[in-house]
N, C-alpha and C positions, 0 to 999 in steps of 0.2 A: 354830303361834305360840307354842310352848312351847320348852323346852330349858334344861338347866342345866349344860352342860359347860364345861370350862376352855378358855379361848382365849389363846394368846400375844398380847402387846399389838400385835404387828406386824399381826395378823389383823384388828384392829378400829380400828386407827389410820388416820387419813387423812380421815374424814368431817368436813365443815364444822362446827366446835364450837358456831356460833351456833344450829344446829337444836337441838341438846342443851340449850343454855342457854336457849332460849325455852321448851321443854318444862318444864323444872325450874322456870322463873319462874312460868309459868302454874299449875303444881301448888302452888307456895308461895302464890300470891294464892287459890286455891282453899282452902286449909287456913287462911288469915288470916281466921277468922270475926270475930275481935274488932276488925278495922280499923274505924275510924269513917268509913264512907263513906255518902254519901247513898244511893247505889244500894243498898246493904245494906237500909236502912230501907224502901225502897219495894219491894223484891222480892229477898230474899236467896236464895231458891231458884233464881230465873232468873239472878242473878248468878253463882251457883256452876256451874250448867249452861253459862253462856257461857264461863266460864274453862276449862272442860273441852274445850268444842268448838273453842275457839281453837287448840288443840294440833294439830289436823288436818294444816294445810299443813306445819309442821315436821316432824311425824311421818312424813308421807309422803316428804319430802325426805331425812330422815335414812335411811329405809330404802332408797330408791332409791340413794343414794350408797353405802350399805353392800353393796347387791347389786352395783353396778358395780364396787366395789374387790374384793369377793370373787371375782367373774367374772374380773376381769383378773389378780389374784394366782394364782388357781388355774390358769388356762391358762398363764401364765408358768411356774409350778412344774412342770406336766406337760410342758413343752417341755424342761426340764432333767433330768428323770428320773422313774422311777415313784413313785407315792404310798406313803409307809409306812402301816402301820395306823394310826399315831398321826394323820397329817395327814388320812388318809381321814376318821376320826371327827371330827377338828376341824372339816373342811369341811361335813361333813353337820350337825353341831350349829350351825354358823355360818348355813347356808342355810335350815334348817328353820323358824326363826321369821320368815323374810323371805318366803318363798314360800307360794303356796297348796299345799294338800295334793296336787293332782294334778302341779303343776310340781315340787315337792320329790321326789315318788316318781320322776318321770322323770329327775331330776338325780342322785339318790342311787343308782339302779341302775348308774351308771357309776363311782361313787366307790368302788372297791373298792381294797383294799390290792394294790399291784403294778400298778395301772392307770398307763398311761404315754401316750406321744404318740398312740397309736391311738385314744384316745377324745376327742381334742381337737376334731375336726370335729363330732361330733354334740353334744358338750357345749357347745361354743362357740355353736353354732347355738341350741341349746335355752335357754341362759342369756341370750342376746341377745334372745330373744322373750319371756322370762318378765317378770312385772311383780310389784312388791312388793305384798303385802297388809298391811293394819294394822287395828286394832280398828274404825274407823269403817266400813271396807268389810264387815267380818264383822258388825257390828251392824246394817247396812242389809239383810241377808239375812233372809228369813223364818225364824223359829226352827227350823223342820225342815230348812232348807238349810245351817244352820251346821255347821261341823266340830265333831263331839263333843268333840275335845280342846280346842277354845277355850270351849265352855261348861262344860267340867270345870274349866278354870283360872279362868274368871270365878267359877264357884261357890266354888273355894277362896278367893279374895280376898273374896268376899262373906262367907264365915265369918271370915276374918281381921279384917275391919272391923266385925264384929257386926251385920250389917244385919238379921239375923232379929229380934234383940232390939229394934232400932230400929223395925222394922215393927209389932211387937206393941205397942210404946207408941202408935203412931199409930192403929192399928186400934181400941184401947181408946177413944180419945177425941183428936180432932184440935183441942185448943185452941191459941191462939197460943203460950202458955207451953211447951206440949208441943212444938210445931213449932221453936221456938227451941232447946229443950234437945236435940232430935234432931239439929239442924244442927250444934250445938256439939259434940256427941259424935261425930258423922261426922268433922268437921274434926280432932278430937284423934286419933281412931283412924287416919285417913289420914296425919296428920303422924308418928305413931308408926311406922307401916309404911314411910314413905318414908325415915325416919332409918335404918332396916335395910337397905333394898334399893338405895338409890342410893349412888354413890361418895362416901366421906368427902371426897375432893378433887373438887370439882365440875368441876374442869379435866380429871380423868381421863376417858377415854370410857366411855360406857355399854356394858356388854356385852350381847349379845343376851338372855341370861338377864334382865338387869335391865329391858331394854326390854319383854320379854314380860309381866313382872310389873307394870310401869308401865301397860301397855296394859290388863291385866286389872283393875287398880285403877280406871282411868278408866272402863271398860265397866261395871263393878259399880256405881260411883257414878251414871253415866248413868242405868242402868236404875232405880235407887232414886229418884234425884230426878225423873225424867220420871213415874214411877208415882205419887208422893205430892205432887207439886208443888201 
């Protein structure tokens, strides 16, 4: 569920933009710690958890549509001629954050430079059966069954968000003041990271690299909030 390659805009265009808009809107709600809402005052930790969990249907839809579009475009391209080395690398990077580790390996073994029509039947069948994975699927697995690459990425975001420092603050003393301070700092750190990783133009499609980082941010925050709520 990682990857940081460059993708031509044509490879990531076509997904319903409402999925992306909903995800970004819920993340904006998550970061809006200072909003004067009654729900904040009753249970701010629960409110933040709820905003993150509301992302799941849109994230699933975004990944399912991304997989369907990549599948269709890849098969169409193979029908017109063999893959170049560049196209092979781009499709591998596009599919890696969408598929499970096993499904990705099975697909990637076909995506070699020079591959053409001869791989269409096997690849078409495999991608037609594959299902997208996302952070909520990964997080429901027992820790020992998660892809090590996923836990590594979540660990990176844990560092970017300063969660170790926030944990130490709570472990020393869990006063209401400290809890409010921790949530405020978490909101600020998440907002700063989002400003870097999401498109400056929110109408521009999220790249797989951006999606994977947003997923890891959400997972890191979910783990933290559920542990210290």
